[in-house]
C-alpha positions, -999 to 999 in steps of 0.1 A, spaced: -408 -666 -183 -384 -676 -156 -364 -708 -157 -385 -724 -130 -418 -719 -148 -432 -746 -170 -453 -742 -201 -473 -763 -225 -494 -758 -257 -530 -769 -250 -557 -775 -276 -587 -752 -266 -610 -761 -295 -610 -776 -330 -632 -772 -361 -633 -774 -398 -619 -742 -414 -632 -735 -449 -603 -711 -456 -577 -737 -447 -599 -766 -461 -588 -786 -430 -595 -794 -395 -577 -769 -374 -572 -763 -337 -569 -732 -315 -539 -735 -292 -530 -717 -260 -495 -715 -246 -500 -719 -209 -474 -709 -183 -476 -726 -149 -462 -710 -118 -431 -724 -101 -436 -747 -71 -426 -719 -47 -453 -695 -60 -481 -693 -33 -507 -676 -54 -541 -691 -65 -534 -688 -102 -532 -722 -119 -518 -710 -153 -515 -678 -175 -522 -678 -212 -493 -660 -229 -500 -668 -266 -527 -682 -288 -524 -696 -323 -540 -718 -349 -524 -750 -360 -527 -739 -396 -515 -703 -393 -482 -707 -412 -498 -725 -441 -526 -699 -444 -500 -671 -445 -478 -689 -470 -507 -698 -493 -524 -664 -492 -556 -677 -478 -583 -655 -463 -563 -644 -433 -577 -645 -398 -570 -633 -362 -552 -666 -353 -528 -663 -383 -520 -628 -370 -530 -610 -402 -567 -600 -398 -580 -592 -363 -616 -589 -377 -619 -626 -389 -621 -651 -361 -631 -685 -374 -632 -698 -338 -658 -673 -327 -689 -689 -311 -713 -671 -336 -698 -690 -366 
């Protein structure tokens, strides 16, 4: 990410997570192009995380994709 690019963490969706026993949110780190960039891209997603990921890892909860420990468990999946 260059010095002229701006970024922000944006909440994509929230829900009750039974593993965390809390309301959690899925966040995206969005990078916005500099003002001199002439492309049509409004932002790029460079990272995703859950607001409860550190707590889940420290407390040995059922790990998930958004805690970075189990790619097969996605509590934010539409089918759940």
